C-alpha positions in Angstrom: 21.0 39.3 36.0 22.8 36.1 35.2 20.3 33.0 35.1 21.1 30.8 38.1 22.0 28.0 35.7 24.8 30.0 33.9 26.0 31.6 36.8 28.8 28.9 37.6 30.5 28.5 34.6 30.6 32.3 33.7 32.3 32.7 37.1 34.8 29.7 36.6 36.2 31.4 33.5 35.7 35.1 35.1 38.0 33.8 38.3 40.7 32.0 35.8 40.9 35.5 34.1 41.5 37.4 37.1 44.0 34.8 38.1 46.1 35.5 34.8 45.2 32.2 33.6 43.5 33.7 30.4 43.3 37.2 29.2 39.8 36.7 27.5 36.8 34.4 27.1 33.7 33.7 25.3 30.3 32.0 26.4 26.9 31.6 25.4 24.6 32.4 28.8 21.4 33.8 29.6 20.1 36.9 31.5 17.0 37.8 32.9 15.5 40.8 32.2 13.4 43.1 34.7 10.2 42.0 33.5 11.4 38.2 34.1 11.9 37.3 30.4 15.0 35.5 29.2 17.3 36.7 26.8 20.7 34.9 25.5 23.7 36.4 24.7 27.0 35.7 23.3 29.4 37.1 25.9 32.9 38.0 24.9 35.2 39.1 28.2 38.9 40.5 27.9 41.2 42.7 29.9 43.6 45.2 30.4 46.5 44.6 32.4 48.7 46.9 34.3 52.4 46.1 34.6 52.5 43.9 37.4 50.1 41.7 35.8 47.0 42.6 37.4 43.5 43.5 36.3 43.3 47.1 35.3 40.0 47.1 32.9 37.5 44.4 32.0 35.7 44.7 28.8 32.6 42.9 28.0 31.0 42.7 24.6 27.3 41.2 24.9 25.6 40.2 21.5 21.8 39.2 21.6 21.4 35.8 20.2 18.1 35.0 21.5 16.6 34.6 17.8 19.5 32.1 16.9 19.0 29.9 20.1 15.2 29.8 19.4 15.7 28.5 16.1 18.3 25.8 17.6 15.7 24.6 19.9 13.3 24.2 17.0 15.6 22.6 14.9 16.6 20.1 17.8 12.9 19.4 18.4 12.2 18.8 14.8 15.2 16.5 14.6 14.2 14.6 17.6 10.6 14.2 16.1 12.2 13.0 12.9 14.1 10.6 15.1 10.9 9.6 16.7 8.7 9.1 13.7 11.6 6.9 11.7 12.0 4.6 14.9 8.3 3.9 14.8 8.6 3.4 11.0 8.7 -0.8 11.2 9.8 -0.8 7.7 11.2 2.7 7.0 13.8 5.3 7.5 13.9 9.4 7.4 16.7 11.3 6.2 17.8 14.6 5.3 20.2 15.3 2.2 22.2 18.1 0.7 23.7 18.3 -2.5 24.8 21.0 -5.1 22.5 22.1 -7.7 23.7 19.3 -9.8 24.0 16.7 -7.8 27.5 15.6 -7.5 28.2 16.6 -4.1 25.9 15.0 -1.4 26.0 14.9 2.5 23.5 13.5 4.8 22.5 16.2 7.4 20.1 13.9 9.2 19.6 10.2 9.0 17.6 8.0 11.6 19.0 5.0 13.6 17.1 2.9 11.7 19.7 3.1 9.0 21.3 0.5 10.8 18.5 -2.0 10.2 17.7 -1.0 6.9 21.3 -0.3 5.3 23.6 -2.6 7.9 25.7 0.8 8.5 26.0 3.0 11.5 24.3 6.4 11.8 27.7 8.3 12.1 29.2 6.6 9.5 26.4 7.5 6.9 26.7 11.1 8.2 30.4 11.0 7.7 30.3 9.5 4.0 27.0 9.2 2.0 28.9 6.6 -0.3 28.1 4.0 2.2 24.6 4.1 1.3 24.9 5.2 -2.6 27.3 2.3 -3.3 24.8 -0.1 -2.0 22.6 0.9 -5.1 23.6 -1.1 -8.5 25.6 1.3 -10.8 22.9 1.3 -13.4 20.4 2.3 -10.9 22.6 5.1 -9.3 23.4 6.6 -13.0 19.4 6.6 -13.4 18.9 8.0 -9.9 21.5 10.8 -10.5 19.7 12.1 -13.7 16.2 11.7 -12.2 17.5 13.6 -9.0 18.7 16.6 -11.2 15.5 16.6 -13.3 13.4 16.6 -10.0 16.0 19.5 -8.4 15.2 21.7 -11.7 11.3 21.2 -11.3 11.0 21.2 -7.5 9.2 18.1 -7.7 9.0 15.0 -5.2 11.2 12.1 -6.4 10.0 8.5 -6.0 12.7 5.9 -7.1 12.7 2.3 -6.5 15.9 0.2 -6.9 17.5 -2.9 -5.3 19.9 -2.4 -2.4 22.9 -5.0 -1.6 23.5 -4.6 1.9 27.4 -5.3 3.5 25.9 -8.9 4.5 25.3 -9.6 0.9 21.6 -9.7 1.3 19.6 -8.1 -1.6 16.4 -6.2 -0.7 14.1 -3.5 -2.6 13.9 0.1 -1.4 11.5 2.6 -2.4 12.8 6.4 -2.0 10.5 9.4 -1.5 12.1 12.8 -1.3 11.1 16.3 -1.8 13.9 18.9 -2.9 13.8 22.6 -1.6 16.5 25.4 -2.3 19.1 26.1 1.0 18.5 30.0 2.2 21.3 31.1 0.2 19.8 29.4 -3.0 23.3 27.6 -3.6 22.7 23.8 -2.7 19.5 21.3 -2.6 18.1 20.3 0.6 16.0 16.9 0.2 13.6 15.5 2.8 13.3 12.3 2.3 12.0 8.8 3.4 13.1 5.1 2.5 10.4 2.2 2.6 11.5 -1.5 2.6 9.3 -2.8 -0.1 11.1 -6.4 -0.5 7.6 -8.2 0.5 5.6 -5.9 -1.6 7.8 -6.9 -4.7 7.6 -10.7 -3.7 4.0 -10.5 -3.8 3.9 -8.5 -7.0 6.0 -11.4 -8.6 4.0 -14.2 -6.9 0.7 -12.3 -8.2 2.3 -12.2 -11.7 3.1 -15.9 -11.8 -0.5 -16.5 -10.6 -1.7 -14.2 -13.4 0.6 -16.0 -15.9 -0.9 -19.3 -14.8 -4.4 -18.3 -15.0 -3.7 -16.9 -18.4 -2.1 -20.1 -19.6 -4.7 -22.2 -18.1 -7.6 -20.4 -19.2 -6.3 -19.4 -23.0 -8.4 -22.4 -24.5 -11.4 -22.3 -22.0 -15.1 -21.3 -23.0 -15.4 -19.9 -19.7 -14.7 -16.3 -18.5 -11.9 -16.8 -16.0 -11.0 -13.2 -13.8 -8.6 -12.1 -11.0 -9.6 -9.7 -8.7 -7.7 -7.9 -6.0 -8.8 -7.4 -2.3 -11.2 -4.4 -3.6 -12.9 -6.6 -6.4 -11.1 -4.9 -8.8 -9.7 -6.4 -12.1 -6.2 -7.4 -12.0 -6.4 -10.0 -15.0 -8.8 -11.5 -17.7 -8.7 -14.3 -20.3 -9.4 -13.7 -23.9 -12.8 -14.9 -23.7 -13.7 -12.2 -21.5 -12.5 -9.6 -24.4 -13.9 -11.5 -27.1 -17.5 -11.7 -25.5 -18.1 -8.8 -23.6 -16.6 -6.6 -26.1 -14.1 -4.6 -23.2 -10.3 -4.8 -23.8 -8.1 -6.1 -21.1 -6.9 -2.1 -20.5 -10.7 -0.9 -20.3 -11.4 -3.5 -17.4 -8.0 -3.4 -15.2 -8.6 -1.1 -12.2 -12.5 -1.2 -12.3 -15.0 -3.0 -10.4 -16.0 -6.4 -11.0 -19.9 -5.1 -10.8 -18.8 -3.8 -14.5 -19.9 -6.6 -16.1 -23.1 -7.0 -14.5 -26.3 -5.8 -15.7 -27.5 -2.4 -14.3 -30.4 -4.0 -12.3 -28.0 -6.9 -10.7 -25.4 -4.9 -9.3 -26.8 -4.0 -6.1 -26.7 -7.8 -5.1 -23.1 -7.8 -5.7 -22.2 -7.9 -2.0 -25.0 -9.7 -0.4 -23.8 -12.7 -3.0 -20.1 -12.0 -2.3 -20.7 -12.3 1.6 -20.4 -16.0 1.9 -16.9 -16.2 0.4 -15.5 -14.2 3.4 -16.4 -17.1 5.7 -15.9 -20.5 3.5 -13.6 -18.8 1.1 -16.0 -20.0 -1.9 -19.2 -19.2 -3.5 -21.3 -20.2 -6.2 -24.4 -18.2 -7.4 -26.1 -17.3 -10.6 -26.6 -13.4 -11.8 -27.2 -11.3 -15.1 -24.2 -10.0 -17.0 -24.1 -7.5 -19.8 -21.8 -6.8 -22.5 -20.3 -3.5 -23.5 -23.1 -3.2 -26.3 -26.0 -3.7 -24.0 -26.7 -7.7 -24.6 -27.7 -9.2 -21.4 -27.3 -13.0 -20.7 -27.5 -15.1 -17.2 -24.3 -16.5 -15.8 -23.1 -18.8 -13.3 -20.1 -17.5 -11.1 -17.7 -19.7 -9.0 -15.7 -17.4 -6.8 -12.5 -18.9 -4.8 -10.4 -16.6 -2.3 -6.6 -17.0 -2.0 -3.9 -15.2 -0.5 -0.4 -14.3 -1.5 2.2 -13.1 1.3 -0.8 -11.7 3.3 -2.8 -9.8 0.1 -5.9 -11.2 -0.4 -7.2 -12.3 -4.2 -10.5 -13.6 -5.7 -10.6 -15.9 -8.8 -13.7 -16.0 -10.8 -14.7 -18.4 -13.3 -18.0 -17.1 -15.3 -19.8 -19.4 -17.2 -22.6 -18.3 -19.9 -25.8 -20.1 -18.6 -28.3 -19.1 -21.7 -28.4 -22.6 -23.2 -29.1 -24.3 -19.8 -31.9 -21.6 -19.1 -33.3 -22.3 -22.5 -33.2 -26.0 -22.0 -34.8 -25.8 -18.5 -37.5 -23.6 -20.1 -38.0 -26.0 -22.8 -38.2 -28.7 -20.1 -41.0 -26.8 -18.0 -43.0 -26.2 -21.0 -42.8 -30.1 -21.9 -43.9 -30.9 -18.6 -46.9 -28.5 -18.5 -47.8 -29.9 -21.7 -47.7 -33.6 -20.4 -49.4 -32.5 -17.1 -52.1 -30.8 -18.9 -52.8 -33.7 -21.8 -56.1 -35.2 -22.3 -54.4 -38.7 -22.8 -53.5 -40.8 -19.7 -49.7 -40.4 -19.3 -47.5 -41.8 -16.5 -44.0 -43.1 -15.9 -42.9 -46.2 -14.0 -39.8 -47.6 -12.2 -38.5 -50.9 -13.1 -40.2 -52.3 -10.3 -43.8 -51.3 -11.5 -44.1 -48.3 -9.1 -45.3 -44.8 -10.3 -42.7 -42.3 -10.8 -45.1 -39.6 -12.7 -49.0 -39.6 -13.5 -50.8 -36.5 -15.3 -53.8 -35.2 -14.8 -55.6 -37.6 -17.5 -54.2 -40.6 -15.9 -55.9 -39.5 -12.6 -59.1 -38.7 -14.2 -59.1 -41.8 -16.0 -58.0 -44.4 -13.1 -60.0 -42.1 -10.5 -57.2 -41.6 -7.9 -55.4 -38.8 -6.8 -51.8 -38.0 -7.8 -50.9 -38.4 -4.4 -52.5 -42.3 -4.0 -51.2 -43.2 -7.4 -47.5 -42.5 -6.2 -48.2 -44.4 -3.5 -48.9 -47.3 -5.8 -47.7 -49.2 -8.4 -49.1 -50.5 -12.2 -50.0 -53.8 -10.5 -52.2 -52.4 -8.1 -54.5 -51.0 -11.1 -53.7 -54.1 -13.4 -53.1 -57.4 -11.9 -52.7 -59.2 -14.9 
C-alpha cells in the first residue's frame, strides 16, 4: 500500500526503531488505495518494548493530510507563478506582505528575486527584516504611507503610492507601489498582495514635459498665435492664454480632450488625413476651420512639429487666425476680376517693356490674344 517513492524512508526509520535506536518516529507518506488513488497521511509510529529491549508491540497512528498536501501544492504552484511573473517584469517586483490590523507589525511572506535589482538587497534579507525595504523610503513618505495603509485596510481598498527610494548604493529612484489588502483566515492580520514598478524614467519624462510646457507658456505668453502642446494621442497637455481668450474654453476644459475639439464639425473628419505627413517628416502645415465655444467659425493655418521626450511622442501646434488674410485675398480676387472685365485698356509692364498683365479691353483694342501679348513688349506695338 505504501507508495514506492516513500517506502525507503519509512523502512529506514522502522529498522532504527527495531534496532532500539529510536522509540518513535513521525513522517508524511503516501498510500495507494485499492482503486489506485493516492492519499497522504501523517504517520506516527511508536513501540512498547519487552524487558530485554526487544519490540513487543508496534503502535501506528495515521492521520489523513491529503487536503493539506493539496493546499500546499497549490500554494507552491502559486508562489512559482508569482516568481516567474516577477522575473518577467523588466521594471517591476511582486511581493506579499502581512501586517497587523493597525499596520505596526509587517513581514514579507513572499518577495521576488527582482528585489535585488529593484532595491539592492537579497531576497532572504527582505524576508527576514522588512526594514531593509521600508528604510529606503524617506521618513516623511513612510509616515504618509503608514497612514494610507491603515485607511486602505479599513476600507479594504487598493493602495497606490509613489515615492522616492534611496538604494544602499546611494542612488535615488522613483517607485510606484500598488497593493490590495485582504484579511487572513483568522481575521487577525492583513495580507497585502502587491507589485512595485520602477517609474524613474516616467518621472524624468514628466519633468522634461513640465519644463517644455513652461518654456511654451513663457515664449507664447505675448504671442498673437495660439500655441498648443499635445500628447501622442493628440490630446491637450498645455495651451497658452490666447487659446482661452479667443476660443472661450478654459484651460481646464481643454486638458485631456482631443485636438478636434477646436475644429468646426464639418472639418473634424479630415484631421487624421491632414496630420498623416507629420509621422513621416516630423512637421506639417495645413489650413482648416476652427470654431469657438459660442459657435463662431474662422479659418486657421496650423503648423505642427513632432518631438520626443524620453521616448514619448508629443506635438506642438502653432495656430494662426487667417481671417484677415482670407479677406485680403478675396478683395484682391474681386479687384482682379474688375480689372480683367473693365472696358478700358489696362496692362502692366516690366522695366524692360515686356507685358506682365493685359486685360480683355487691351486685347480688344490691340487685336491680339492675351497669350500673344504676354510674349510681346510695349515697343512691339508702339515703336516710338
